[in-house]
C-alpha positions in Angstrom: 6.0 4.2 13.6 7.1 4.9 17.1 5.3 7.9 18.5 2.3 8.0 16.2 -0.9 8.4 18.1 -4.6 8.3 17.5 -5.7 11.5 15.8 -7.9 13.8 17.9 -11.6 12.8 17.8 -12.6 16.0 16.2 -9.7 17.3 14.0 -12.0 19.9 12.4 -11.5 21.9 15.7 -7.7 21.4 15.7 -5.0 23.7 14.5 -4.6 23.5 10.7 -1.0 22.8 9.7 0.5 21.7 6.4 2.9 18.9 5.4 4.3 17.5 2.3 3.9 13.8 1.6 6.1 11.9 -0.9 5.4 8.4 -2.1 8.5 7.1 -4.0 7.7 4.2 -6.4 9.8 2.3 -8.9 7.9 4.0 -11.7 6.6 7.2 -10.4 7.0 9.7 -7.5 3.7 11.0 -6.1 3.8 14.1 -3.9 1.3 16.6 -2.5 0.7 19.0 0.3 -1.5 17.5 2.9 -3.4 19.3 5.8 -3.5 18.1 9.3 -7.0 16.8 8.5 -5.6 14.5 5.9 -6.9 16.7 3.0 -4.6 16.9 -0.1 -4.1 20.3 -1.5 -2.1 19.4 -4.5 -1.0 16.1 -6.3 2.0 15.8 -8.5 3.2 12.7 -10.3 6.7 12.6 -11.9 8.6 9.7 -13.4 11.1 8.2 -10.9 13.7 7.1 -13.5 15.0 4.8 -10.9 17.6 3.2 -13.2 19.5 6.6 -13.3 20.6 6.1 -9.7 20.0 7.7 -6.4 21.5 11.1 -7.1 19.3 11.7 -10.0 16.4 10.2 -7.9 17.0 12.7 -5.0 16.9 15.6 -7.4 13.7 14.3 -8.9 12.2 14.0 -5.3 13.2 17.6 -4.6 11.7 18.7 -7.8 8.4 16.9 -7.0 8.2 18.4 -3.5 8.7 21.9 -4.9 6.1 21.4 -7.6 3.7 20.1 -5.0 4.1 23.2 -3.0 3.9 25.5 -6.0 0.6 24.0 -7.0 -0.9 24.3 -3.5 -2.4 27.4 -1.9 0.6 27.5 0.6 4.2 28.2 0.4 7.3 26.3 1.6 7.5 28.5 4.7 4.1 27.1 5.7 5.2 23.5 5.5 5.7 22.1 9.1 7.4 18.8 8.1 7.9 16.3 5.2 6.9 12.7 5.1 8.7 10.2 2.9 7.2 6.8 1.9 9.5 4.4 0.1 9.6 0.7 -0.7 11.7 -1.5 1.7 14.1 -2.7 2.8 14.4 0.2 5.3 16.0 1.1 8.5 13.1 3.4 9.7 14.6 4.5 13.1 17.7 5.8 11.2 16.0 7.0 8.2 18.0 4.7 5.7 16.8 3.3 2.4 18.6 0.0 2.4 17.9 -2.4 -0.5 14.6 -1.6 -2.3 14.0 -4.3 -5.0 12.4 -1.8 -7.4 14.9 0.9 -7.0 18.1 -0.5 -8.5 21.4 1.1 -7.3 19.6 2.8 -4.4 21.6 1.1 -1.5 22.0 2.4 2.0 20.9 6.0 1.3 20.3 8.2 4.3 17.3 9.6 2.6 15.5 11.1 5.6 18.6 13.2 6.5 19.3 14.2 2.9 15.8 15.7 2.5 15.7 17.1 6.1 19.0 18.9 5.5 18.1 20.2 2.1 14.8 21.9 3.1 15.8 22.4 6.8 12.4 20.7 7.7 11.9 17.8 10.1 11.4 14.7 8.0 10.1 11.2 8.7 10.6 8.0 6.8 8.1 5.2 6.5 7.4 2.1 4.4 5.2 2.8 1.4 2.5 0.2 2.3 2.4 1.4 5.9 2.0 5.0 4.7 -0.9 3.9 2.5 -2.5 2.2 5.3 -2.1 5.3 7.4 -3.6 7.4 4.7 -6.7 5.2 4.7 -6.8 5.3 8.4 -6.7 9.1 8.5 -9.1 10.2 5.7 -10.0 7.1 3.6 -12.0 4.0 4.0 -10.5 3.3 7.4 -11.5 6.6 9.0 -12.9 6.1 12.4 -11.2 2.6 12.9 -8.7 2.0 15.6 -7.0 -0.9 13.9 -6.8 -1.9 10.3 -5.2 -4.1 7.6 -4.5 -2.6 4.2 -3.7 -5.1 1.4 -2.2 -3.8 -1.8 -2.4 -6.0 -4.8 -0.2 -5.4 -7.8 3.3 -6.3 -8.9 3.6 -7.7 -5.3 1.3 -8.2 -2.5 1.9 -5.3 0.0 0.4 -4.9 3.5 0.3 -2.2 6.1 -1.0 -2.9 9.7 -2.2 -0.2 12.2 -3.1 -1.3 15.7 -4.7 1.2 18.2 -3.7 4.0 15.8 0.0 3.0 15.6 1.7 1.7 12.5 3.3 -1.7 13.3 6.9 -1.4 12.2 8.7 -4.2 14.2 12.0 -4.4 15.8 13.8 -4.4 12.4 11.5 -2.2 10.3 10.2 -5.4 8.6 6.7 -5.8 10.2 3.7 -5.9 7.8 5.4 -7.8 5.1 2.3 -10.1 4.9 2.5 -10.9 1.2 5.1 -13.3 2.5 2.7 -15.2 4.8 2.9 -18.9 4.0 -0.3 -20.4 2.7 1.0 -23.7 1.2 3.9 -25.6 3.0 4.4 -28.4 0.5 5.1 -27.8 -3.2 4.4 -24.1 -2.9 4.6 -21.7 -5.7 7.8 -19.7 -6.0 7.9 -16.0 -5.6 10.4 -13.5 -6.8 12.1 -13.7 -3.4 12.7 -17.4 -3.6 10.2 -18.1 -0.8 7.9 -20.9 -2.0 4.2 -21.1 -0.9 3.8 -17.5 0.1 0.8 -15.4 -0.7 2.6 -13.2 -3.2 3.4 -16.2 -5.3 -0.4 -16.7 -5.9 -2.0 -13.3 -5.9 0.6 -10.9 -7.4 0.3 -9.9 -11.1 2.9 -12.5 -12.0 1.1 -15.1 -9.8 -2.2 -14.6 -11.6 -0.5 -14.6 -15.0 1.3 -17.9 -14.3 -1.7 -19.6 -12.9 -3.7 -18.5 -15.9 -1.1 -19.9 -18.3 -1.1 -23.1 -16.4 -4.8 -23.5 -16.8 -4.6 -22.8 -20.5 -1.8 -25.4 -20.9 -3.9 -28.0 -19.0 -6.8 -27.5 -21.5 -9.2 -26.0 -19.1 -12.3 -24.4 -20.5 -11.4 -20.9 -21.5 -13.1 -19.8 -24.8 -12.8 -16.1 -24.4 -9.3 -16.1 -23.0 -8.2 -18.4 -25.9 -9.8 -16.1 -28.6 -8.2 -13.0 -27.2 -4.8 -14.7 -27.0 -5.2 -16.0 -30.5 -5.9 -12.3 -31.6 -2.6 -11.3 -30.2 -3.2 -10.3 -26.6 -0.8 -11.3 -23.8 -2.0 -13.0 -20.7 -2.3 -10.5 -17.9 -4.5 -9.8 -14.9 -6.3 -7.1 -17.0 -7.0 -9.7 -19.6 -8.2 -12.2 -17.0 -10.4 -9.7 -15.3 -12.1 -8.7 -18.6 -12.6 -12.4 -19.6 -14.1 -13.1 -16.2 -16.5 -10.2 -16.7 -17.6 -11.8 -20.0 -18.1 -15.2 -18.2 -14.9 -17.1 -19.2 -14.8 -20.2 -16.9 -11.1 -20.3 -16.3 -10.8 -16.5 -15.8 -13.6 -16.8 -13.3 -11.9 -19.6 -11.5 -8.7 -17.6 -11.3 -10.6 -14.8 -9.7 -12.3 -17.0 -7.2 -9.0 -18.7 -6.3 -7.4 -15.3 -5.9 -10.1 -14.3 -3.4 -9.8 -17.5 -1.6 -6.1 -17.1 -1.2 -6.4 -13.5 0.0 -9.1 -14.8 2.5 -6.4 -17.2 4.0 -4.0 -14.2 4.5 -6.8 -12.1 5.9 -8.0 -14.7 8.3 -4.3 -15.0 9.6 -4.2 -11.4 10.3 -7.7 -11.3 11.8 -6.6 -13.9 14.4 -3.3 -12.0 15.0 -4.4 -8.3 15.4 -8.2 -8.4 15.6 -8.7 -5.3 13.3 -11.8 -3.2 12.9 -11.4 -3.2 9.1 -9.5 -5.0 6.3 -9.1 -3.0 3.1 -8.0 -4.0 -0.5 -6.2 -1.5 -2.4 -3.5 -1.3 -5.2 -3.7 -1.3 -9.0 -5.3 -4.7 -9.2 -8.7 -4.0 -7.6 -11.1 -5.5 -10.2 -12.9 -2.2 -10.4 -13.7 -2.1 -6.7 -17.4 -1.7 -5.7 -18.0 0.2 -9.0 -18.2 -3.0 -11.1 -20.0 -6.3 -10.8 -16.7 -8.2 -10.8 -15.2 -6.0 -8.2 -18.3 -6.6 -5.9 -18.0 -10.4 -6.6 -14.3 -10.4 -5.6 -14.8 -8.7 -2.3 -17.9 -10.7 -1.7 -16.0 -13.9 -2.2 -13.3 -12.7 0.2 -15.8 -11.9 2.8 -17.7 -15.3 2.3 -14.4 -17.3 2.6 -13.1 -15.4 5.7 -16.3 -16.3 7.6 -15.5 -20.0 7.0 -12.0 -19.5 8.4 -12.3 -17.2 11.4 -13.8 -17.2 14.9 -17.5 -16.1 15.0 -17.0 -12.7 16.6 -14.4 -11.3 14.2 -16.1 -13.0 11.3 -19.3 -11.0 12.2 -17.7 -7.7 13.1 -14.6 -7.1 10.9 -15.5 -5.0 7.9 -13.9 -6.1 4.7 -14.1 -3.6 1.9 -12.1 -1.7 -0.7 -9.7 1.1 0.1 -10.9 4.6 -0.9 -8.0 6.9 -1.7 -6.4 5.0 -4.7 -3.1 6.2 -5.8 -3.1 9.2 -3.4 -3.1 6.9 -0.3 0.8 6.8 -0.1 1.5 10.5 -0.2 -1.5 11.4 1.9 -0.3 8.7 4.5 3.2 10.0 4.3 2.1 13.5 5.1 -0.1 12.1 7.9 2.9 10.4 9.4 4.8 13.8 9.4 1.7 15.3 11.1 1.6 12.5 13.7 5.2 12.9 14.7 5.8 16.7 14.2 2.3 18.2 14.3 1.3 20.6 17.1 -1.4 18.2 18.3 0.9 15.2 18.6 2.3 14.2 21.9 5.0 12.5 19.9 6.2 15.9 18.5 9.1 16.0 21.1 10.0 12.4 20.9 13.1 10.9 19.3 12.4 11.7 15.6 15.2 14.2 15.0 15.7 15.8 11.6 
């Protein structure tokens, strides 16, 4: 985001201000009041009901904002600014939600201006993966870093990039779409976008499901998977993860291949922006560091990355799980509002009008 600067070295000594962060997803809208120190004071989740169109959606966003303030210790008059995080495609400088794949009928909505006018509060718009990355940067597993990569694994493969404290947006608001990095040039797997051979085609929920079904059809050793499917369960990343925990050979191979594919993408980004830290978040996290499977997955990524990168970044870049979970998006959205409109920010007077 233009104008976002590094946070003060000691924000505990800075003026305390309050912001609303909104994370608009295809299924739910997550909202909360966030302090200038990146601490959430409330957390509200409401269904998006995206299929009912943008007018209903905007009303739901407003209701979520108001509930978030009501459930916090501050009032709307104390809110300095609002941060909106939405899925792309976006025109970030002009605050327009253009063609989000998971919000049908939401086309060319001047969402930033509509929220700003309704509340008479300065408002900023940001891509949802970028906002989640900024949340981890401010108060999560990336705190203290200057540059980071956040991967989000789920329905798609999302990514947010921060370099020297600034979100990388690009000339057309499309930077950071690293789930579409090509990792196979010939006979690559298709993705929902029609791009063959990109990371999302291998490591999204659908990519893992398809690869597992292919392994089963090929007759690969998978006694646990086959029994559970015979008992009526559908193939899914959750089933694959549980089977891998129980030692199923095919499920474990799917996990190892997923880690290897993500290592390809990670190595590409390490050689591009040289981050301090690479984090993995999203719903498909294999239990993170709390489970043996989660530790195995991140360990495999770390091991593969060292084979693929130059010695210095291989030794120095920290690869780990994100910390904030489902709160990262709205915390980061509130953080973006702080970075542009907060009293501490040199960007407060730069060109982010309401």
